[in-house]
C-alpha positions, -999 to +999 in steps of 0.1 A: +000+000+000+029+024+008+064+025-006+089+051+008+120+047-013+154+062-007+139+094+008+160+123+019+150+155+037+174+182+050+162+214+067+182+246+062+209+229+042+243+247+040+239+266+071+250+261+108+215+249+116+214+222+089+194+192+101+193+159+082+158+147+091+155+118+068+186+098+054+181+073+026+149+061+043+131+030+029+098+017+042+072-007+028+037-012+042+014-039+032-025-033+030-039-036+065-007-032+083-009-010+116+026+002+123+036+021+155+066+044+152+088+054+181+121+073+186+135+102+204+129+139+197+146+147+163+145+111+152+125+120+121+091+105+129+069+135+122+091+145+093+084+110+078+046+115+082+048+150+068+067+137+038+041+110+032+013+135+036+029+160+012+032+187+039+069+191+031+085+182-003+114+158+000+148+163-015+153+129-030+135+096-034+099+084-042+066+081-022+044+055-038+008+050-025-013+021-037+008+018-068+007+055-077+037+078-075+025+107-052+060+123-048+052+155-066+014+158-054+007+187-029-009+178+004-044+190-006-045+165-033-031+136-012-059+144+013-084+126-010-068+093+000-048+100+032-065+104+066-046+123+093-050+130+130-027+155+146-015+160+181-036+192+187-073+181+189-083+216+174-065+209+142-089+182+128-123+200+131-139+234+123-148+246+157-175+270+147-194+244+127-219+219+142-207+183+148-229+169+119-216+197+096-180+185+103-188+150+096-206+160+064-174+177+052-154+147+059-180+125+042-178+145+010-140+144+009-127+137-026-160+143-043-175+172-064-197+196-045-230+209-057-261+230-045-282+212-020-289+206+017-258+206+038-268+174+056-294+150+042-318+130+064-300+098+053-266+112+061-278+124+094-289+090+105-256+075+092-236+100+113-257+093+143-249+056+140-212+062+136-211+086+166-230+060+186-202+035+180-177+057+198-196+053+231-193+089+241-229+099+237-221+124+210-250+110+189-273+133+210-251+164+204-250+165+165-262+200+163-237+212+189-208+234+179-176+215+179-160+242+200-180+231+231-165+195+230-136+184+252-102+177+237-108+140+239-142+142+223-128+164+195-100+139+189-125+110+188-145+131+162-114+138+142-107+100+142-142+092+129-139+120+103-107+107+090-121+072+085-157+080+073-144+075+038-120+048+044-086+063+035-058+043+017-036+053+045-043+067+081-015+088+098-017+093+135+008+119+147+011+116+184-027+121+185-031+113+223-001+134+235-023+164+245-048+144+263-050+133+300-040+097+306-077+083+310-089+101+279-058+090+260-066+054+267-101+058+254-090+075+222-063+048+216-090+022+220-113+040+196-084+042+171-076+005+173-114-003+168-117+019+137-085+006+122-097-030+127-133-024+116-122-006+084-091-029+077-070+003+074-033+007+067-021+029+094+010+045+108+009+057+145+036+079+161+039+075+200+063+084+227+047+058+248+066+025+244+039+004+261+013+018+236+038+010+207+039-025+219+002-030+226-012-016+195-005-025+158+011-055+143+044-039+134+068-016+153+096+005+138+121+026+157+138+057+143+170+075+151+188+103+133+165+101+103+168+063+098+149+032+107+171+013+131+146-014+142+117-031+125+098-059+142+064-076+136+045-108+142+055-130+171+086-109+178+066-078+184+039-095+204+066-110+227+088-080+232+088-062+265+094-025+273+127-034+289+138-055+259+128-026+236+150-002+256+179-025+254+175-031+216+173+007+211+205+012+231+222-016+211+213-004+176+216+033+183+249+028+200+237+044+233+247+030+266+219+045+288+189+022+290+162+045+303+130+060+291+147+093+287+166+079+257+134+076+238+111+101+257+133+131+262 
């Protein structure tokens, strides 16, 4: 479903602030894979997702999605087949619009717009059913302005919006980092349910190693713009947090085996 081939990205090249964010990076995702991505600050995690989404152009390499070369496509054109949820819950919704209006916008993603009712009766019933599946009671607040929702509720709505029209690829960029622990657990559970229900191909960046181990069927670790560890299947299911720290120390050449290595 996704092929990232020999991708390079350098910020402010030729200056004292030059930063090699991605270095000859290669990554292939099969349809239906749920990949968690971990690594320290500056490892290149968000840069990788931004490169895939088209937010930033890459310097070299190719990005191929479902057999189509999207390397030169701008982000607004890739949005037709890539869903994305950001760290900030406010980024995925239009706060001054009603909940059902936000869902309608997402539902029409990639289609031509015409003159007609903003939300049809059939769509309203469909949205209510989808909101009910979140288990947050939002199906009774469809005409409420999104700005009145909590951060966790908005993030859950953003997740639903990003999957209403099943994308070819779902990108979750530390989407629970701004939430309190209890809300983060709920949003992660909703994420996992939506990915499984829709059989989505998904990449999720997280700083929480326990979440990286618990969710998804594949785990990659990044350091200095490269993938330094890639595990899946039985190896991923069996690995512990302590073993993951040890592996990071070994492959990254760092002696310190503490959370601060990854989470600083």
